C-alpha positions in Angstrom: 0.0 0.0 0.0 2.8 2.4 1.0 4.6 1.7 -2.4 1.4 2.6 -4.3 1.1 5.9 -2.4 4.7 6.8 -3.1 4.3 5.9 -6.8 1.1 8.0 -7.0 2.9 10.9 -5.3 5.8 10.6 -7.8 3.4 10.5 -10.7 1.7 13.6 -9.4 5.0 15.5 -9.0 6.1 14.4 -12.5 2.7 15.7 -13.9 3.1 19.0 -12.1 6.7 19.4 -13.3 5.7 18.5 -16.8 3.0 21.1 -16.6 5.6 23.7 -15.5 7.5 23.4 -18.7 4.5 24.8 -20.6 4.1 27.7 -18.2 3.4 31.1 -19.7 6.4 33.3 -20.1 7.1 35.7 -17.3 9.2 38.2 -19.2 6.8 39.9 -21.6 7.2 43.6 -22.2 4.5 45.8 -20.8 3.4 46.7 -24.3 3.1 43.1 -25.4 1.2 42.2 -22.3 -1.2 45.1 -22.5 -1.8 44.5 -26.2 -2.6 40.8 -25.6 -4.8 41.7 -22.6 -6.6 44.3 -24.7 -7.7 41.7 -27.2 -9.8 40.1 -24.6 -12.4 42.9 -24.8 -12.6 42.9 -28.6 -14.2 39.5 -29.3 -17.7 40.3 -28.1 -19.7 37.1 -27.4 -17.8 34.9 -29.9 -16.5 32.1 -27.7 -13.9 30.9 -30.1 -12.5 34.3 -30.7 -12.4 34.9 -26.9 -10.5 31.6 -26.5 -8.0 32.7 -29.2 -7.5 35.9 -27.2 -6.9 34.0 -24.0 -4.4 31.7 -25.8 -2.6 34.8 -27.2 -2.4 36.2 -23.6 -1.1 32.9 -22.4 1.6 32.8 -25.2 2.6 36.4 -24.4 2.8 35.9 -20.6 3.3 38.5 -18.0 5.9 41.2 -17.3 8.6 40.2 -14.8 7.4 42.9 -12.3 4.0 41.3 -11.7 3.5 40.4 -8.0 3.3 36.7 -7.1 -0.4 36.8 -6.2 -1.3 38.6 -9.5 0.8 36.1 -11.5 -1.1 33.2 -9.7 -4.4 35.0 -10.6 -3.2 35.2 -14.3 -2.6 31.4 -14.2 -6.0 30.8 -12.7 -7.7 32.9 -15.4 -5.7 31.2 -18.2 -6.4 27.7 -16.8 -10.1 28.4 -16.3 -10.4 29.7 -19.9 -8.4 26.7 -21.2 -10.7 24.2 -19.5 -14.0 25.8 -20.6 -16.0 24.3 -23.4 -18.4 27.2 -23.7 -19.2 30.6 -22.1 -21.4 29.0 -19.5 -18.6 26.6 -18.4 -16.3 29.6 -18.0 -18.8 31.6 -16.0 -19.5 28.7 -13.7 -15.8 28.0 -13.1 -15.3 31.6 -12.1 -18.3 31.5 -9.8 -16.9 28.4 -8.1 -13.4 29.8 -7.3 -12.3 29.6 -3.7 -12.1 32.9 -1.8 -8.3 32.6 -2.0 -8.3 32.1 -5.7 -10.8 34.9 -6.2 -8.4 37.3 -4.4 -5.6 36.2 -6.7 -7.7 36.8 -9.8 -8.7 40.2 -8.4 -5.1 41.0 -7.8 -4.3 40.1 -11.5 -7.0 42.3 -12.8 -6.0 45.2 -10.5 -2.4 44.9 -11.6 -3.5 44.8 -15.3 -5.7 47.8 -15.0 -2.9 49.8 -13.3 -0.3 48.6 -15.8 -2.4 49.0 -19.0 -4.6 51.9 -18.2 -4.6 54.7 -20.6 -5.6 57.2 -18.0 -3.4 60.2 -18.0 -1.4 60.7 -14.9 -1.7 63.8 -12.8 0.9 66.5 -13.5 3.6 66.6 -10.9 3.7 70.4 -10.8 0.3 71.0 -9.4 0.2 74.2 -7.2 -0.2 73.7 -3.5 -3.3 75.3 -1.9 -3.2 77.0 1.4 -6.2 76.3 3.6 -6.8 79.2 5.9 -6.9 78.5 9.6 -10.2 78.4 11.3 -10.9 81.2 13.7 -10.0 80.3 17.2 -13.4 81.3 18.6 -15.2 78.4 16.9 -16.8 76.2 19.5 -14.9 72.9 19.9 -17.9 70.9 21.1 -21.7 70.9 20.9 -23.7 72.5 23.7 -25.0 69.9 26.1 -28.4 71.6 26.7 -29.9 70.5 23.3 -33.3 68.8 23.7 -33.1 65.1 23.4 -36.7 64.7 22.2 -38.7 67.0 19.9 -41.9 66.8 21.9 -42.1 70.5 22.6 -43.2 71.4 19.1 -46.6 73.1 19.2 -49.3 70.8 17.7 -50.5 73.6 15.3 -47.1 73.5 13.6 -47.5 69.7 13.1 -50.9 69.9 11.3 -51.2 70.7 7.6 -52.0 74.3 6.8 -54.8 75.2 4.4 
């Protein structure tokens, strides 16, 4: 029995190591990565074109500065797309992600949005604004004699006027 377990464990390790040789590159340029990622949004609802875009992203890989959790999220996204036979399968697979994997996928998309966003950055030479000091005679706390209930309102003010 013990020999069977050891053999199964070695087979699993060999399978994992064999899978590692097909891993997506981790040295893509920012431009290559962003171009490949940008293709994901251009295929509309055509499942085959979307799968081609995911394959292109996988072949491109990620830049070398991607954080580990974002890289793991990238791999989860690629694996999920790779295993899907249709749009419903892909959606279901993403719904079924563990909380930890969901965080990694979110990290990947957050990294990608920051890396590939075309939003202009703020100029570094913005002027500083002086906020005037408040006058020193402003009260620092509320008065303690405020009514706690509003029962002293005259009833003629509460009724509608005609």
